[in-house]
N, C-alpha and C positions, 0 to 999 in steps of 0.2 A: 798465588806467588809464592816460590820458596822462600823461607826465612834467608836464606845465603843471600838470594838476589836482592831482597826487599832491605836488607841491611848495608849493601852493598851502592843501593840508591841513596841511603840517608848519610852513607858516608861521603860520598861524592858531594852530596848537597852542603853539609855541615864544613867540610875541607873549603871549599867555593866560597862560603859564606864568612868564613871566619877571615881568609884573606881579604875577600871584597870587602868586609866591614872595614880593616886596617886600613886600606887603599882608599876609601868613603873618607875615612876620617882625616887622612892625609890630603886629600883634595877639597875637602872644607876648609881647612886651616890656610893652605896655598891660596884659597879664592878668596877667603878673608882678607890675607896680609894684601893682595893686588887691589880689593876694593879699597884699603883705607890707605894706599900709596897714589904718587900720580899717576899710577898706570891704569887704574881702575876707570877713568873714563874710556880709554882705549879698549878694555875687556867690554865697557858697555856698549860702546860702537860696533865693536865686532858683533857683538849678542844682537844688536838691532839691524844688523846687515842683512838687505831681503836677497833670498836666493830662490831659485824656481823659474816655473813658465806659466805665464797668463794670456790667455786669449778670451773671445766671448763663449767658447765652449767648456776651457779647461782652466780652472782657478787654483793653481798650486807655487804661488808665490807668497813666500813667509819669511819671517824673520828668522834667524838661524836660533834665536831662543825658542819660538813657536816650533821650530823643526823638532828641536830636541823635547821640548815639552808633549808635542801632539803626535809627533813621529816615531822618534826611538823609543818613548816611553809605552809606546802601543807594543813595542817586542817585549817591554818589560811585562807589560799586560797580558801578552800572548803565555810567556812563561808561567806567570801567575797560574793563567787557566789552564795551562797543563798540568802544573801541581795541583790545583783544586780537583781536576777530574781524575787524576791518579790516585787521588788519597780517597775519593769517592768510589772509585772502582776497585782496587786493592788495598789500602793503607788505612790510617786510623780513622777515616769516615766511611769505611765500608760496610759497618754494621750499626745497627741504632745502639748496642751497649758500647761499642767502641766510640762512636761519634758522639754521644749524648755529652760528654764532660767538656772535650774541647768546645763543641760549638755552644752550649748554654754559657760556658767560661766568656767565650767572644762576644756572646751576646752583653752579658752582664758587663762585661770590658768597654764595649761600645755605648750602651746607653748611661750608663752614669755619668762616664765625662762629658757626653753631650748635654746631659740635664746640668750637671755642674756649670758647665760651659754656658747654656741659655738663662740659668739663675741668676750668674753675674752681669751678662750682658742683655738682658731682655729690655726692650724699647731704645737701645743704643744702635749708632750706625754700624758696629760691629757684630750684632747678632747673626748675621747670617754666617759667620764661621763656626758654628757649632758643630760642625763634621771633622773639623781639625783635629781634636783630642781623641778621636773614635780608633784612630789608625795606629798600627804597628809596624816598625820598619823591620822585616825579617831579615835581611842581612846583617844589620847592627845587633839585633837580639840574639841572635844564631852566634854571632862571633864573641859577644860576653860571654854566653853560657858555654861555648865551647873552650873558653879559657879556663874555666873551673876544673876541666878533665874529670877524673875520677872521685872528685871531691864530692859529687852528687850523684843521684842514682840515674844511669843512661834513658830511664823510663821520663824523666824530666825533658830531657833534651827532646824526644819524640814528641811529647805533649806539648811544649813550647811550639815546636814545628808547625802542628796539626793547628793549634790554638790561633797561631798569625796567619795560615793560611785561610782559615775560617774568617778572619779579622779583615782579609783583603777581602774577601768575597763579600762582606759586609759594606767595605768603604766603596768597591764597584758598584754594588746598589745604591748606595748613598749619591754616587757622582750621577749616576745616570737617570735617577729620580729626582734630584733636586739640586744639580750643580749644573743641568744642562740648559741652553738657552731654548728660543721659542723652536717648535719642530717644524721643520718641512717635510710635510708628506709623501711628497713625491721623491726626494731623495732615500726616505726612511724604506718606501716600496722596493727601490732599486737594491737597497741594502738588504733587504728580504729576499729578493728573488736570488742573488749573489751567496746567502744563507742557505737557502734552499738546494741550491747546485751544489754546495758542500755536503748538506744532508744525503744528499743522492748518491755521490762519490764516496760516504761512509757506507750507505747501505750496499751498493756495489761491491765493497769491497777492495776498494783502491787503496795499497797499502805505502805508496810512496807519500810520506808525510809532506813533501816541499812542493808535492802539485797541488795541494790545498791552499799553498801561499801564495799562488797566483790570483786565483779569484777573492784571497782575503785581501791583497792590495787593494782592490775596485772596492770591497767592501768597507774598507778604511775610507776610501775616499768620499763614499757616499754617506757614511756616516758623519764624518768630519764635517758635512756640509748640510747634515739633516738637523743639528743642533745638538742632539745627543753627542758626548766629548767622544771624539775619536779613539781615544784609548780602549774603550769598551770594545772596540771591534777586536782588539786582541784576544779579549776572553770569548767572544762569541766564535771566532775561528777556533780556538783551541777545543772548544765543546764538541767540533766534529771531527777530531782526528781520532783516529782507531786507536783503542787500545785493548787490553786483556789481562785478566787475573792468572797467566801461568808463567814458567820460568821461561817461556821465548821472550825475547825483547819485541815489545810492539811499537807500531810507528811513533806512537806519542812519546815513548821512552826514548825512542833515538833522537826525536828532535828537540825532547827536553834536556838529554846531556849534550845535544850542538849548540844548545842556546846558555846552559846553565854559566859557563866560563864570561863569553861575550857579554851577558847582562851583567855578571857581577863584576867584572875585571873593566868594563869599557862603558856601557849604557847607564848604569846607575853613578859610577864616579863623575861620567860629562856632565847627568843632570844635577849631581851634588854641586860641581863645580861652577855650572851655569848659575846657579838660584841661589847660592849663597853667596853672591856677589853683591854682599851688602854693605853700604858705607854706613859704619855706626855713627849715629847723630846723637845728641843730647836729647832731642825730642823721642828718639826711640829706646832710649834709657828709662825716661818716663812712663813710656809705654809697656814696660815690663809689671809695674805695679796699677797699669790702669785697666780696666774690664777686659780690655782684649787679652794682654799678657797675663794678668791673673787666672782668667779664664782657661786659658791653654795650659799654664802652668798647674793649675790644681786638677784639671781633668786629667793631665797624664800622671803627674807625680801622686795623686790621691785618688781620681776615680777610676783609673784603670786598675791598680791593685785591688782597691775596695770591689769594684764590679767583679774582678775574677775570683777573689775570695770570699765573698758572699755567696755566686754561685756554686764553687766546690763544696763550702761548707755545707748548703741546704742540699746539693746532689748527695753529698756522703751520709749526711745524717738522714734522709729522707730512703736511702737506699738506692736512688735513681743509677747510680753509678759508683764506681769506687776510684779513689785518688790514684795516679800513675804509682806503679808497684815500687816499694821501697822507699817513699814520700810521705810526708803529713802537712798540714796545714800551713805550718810555719815555713815550708818550701815554696807553697803556691803563692804566699806573700811576696815572697823573692821574684817568682815567675811573673807575678802580676807588676812588680815594679820593672821588671825586663821588658813587657808587655809596653811599657810605658814609653819605650824610646819610638815615637812616632815620626822620626826624620824625614824619609824618603815620601811616603805616601801623605803624612802631616803637610810638609811643605806644597804637596802638589794640590792638595785640596785648597790649602791657604790662597794659592794662585788663583784657582776658580771660585773664592768666597768674595774677594774685594775686588773694586775698581780703583780704589786710592792706593797708589804706591806705597804711601807711607804705611798703610795698613797691614799691605803684605810684607813688607820689611820689618815691622813691628812683629808680626806673627811669626817669620821665619827666625828671628833672634830669641823668641820667646820658645820656639821649637827647640831650637839648636841648645840653649841653656838648659831646657828640662830634660830633653833627650840624656843629655851627658850626665845630670844629675841622676836620671832614672836608672841609667847603666851602672853607674857608681855604685850607688845606694842598693840596688839590686846584687849586683856582683859581691859584695862584702856581706850583705845578709845573707846570700845563698853559702857564701865561703862558712861563715860562722855557724849556720847551721847544717852543714855538710855532712854527707854520709862519710864517717870514716872506714867504712868497710870497702873492700874492693869491688868495684862493679863493673860490670860489662862494658866494653868501650865501644862505640860506634865507628 
């Protein structure tokens, strides 16, 4: 793909993520305010309200909150899947040399936080939340780094985007393998048939991306009932949509461009609003210094930057790959902290991790506080380490 076209994709991505991150923050604040006033119970009643259709053959009647977390978020994961595939085919993950640094740093930034969480929570009721500090929120992280403008090398912004995309792929695998309930083989077979149809459509060179969404809806339904989390369906569907590495806009890029703004300006803010409806109680404040809260906070604020820094240091010293152009290891520390903004995906995993509502709310509060701190510290560190020279703008 021509450089100009590729940069335009990144420009749209960063602009949308920047504004979307601000809207996300506003929704969080509004939700927290409502939850801690007399309106909190009314909002919770709305989220608990059941919608849909149910019969002996079809089971599609769920609460508003579940429709948001399993339905709307499947569209979010569809977009994530499209971004992952595009990066693999034509972007920062398209060759071993390009991909090695963000992939290895993402692995380091996922494993170290999980180990920190497990070391603190081993043998407790909250040990199952080890996946929470592994995640990075793309919208928030890119919103913060975009605010730095030309104070840092443009290559760092692309590196963070690629790292966050790999991070999401790791989170998706963790959800599919470790946070899914008992598997129903029959439904899984039905989903496999639907996926096979999409692969055949790809091989037949069917280029209308929206035709892939029709079988995709059925795949979502079958996966939802299979025991694997329904949002994984979005990623599977994305992997079947055709793309190319030329200057001609592919079906994948068409669908990605159509989804970026609805996801960033509607779906993620709705998810944030619904899932930060947290009534803050004294028990939850205590939870911040309990193993659960400490595991999340230290995982995001210490484990993320440490894992990413160590991998970058090893890769650069062993000549496995080079650091982003114009950057140094100090910049990588700041990037690691921005990767510690775990908000959307971390909250999502916390919902899957605990059955006890108090643990879920304690986790959400810890994620919220840790993510804000990671963003602020990362921003000011990168600003102080900033490249004073003029850099290429995305």
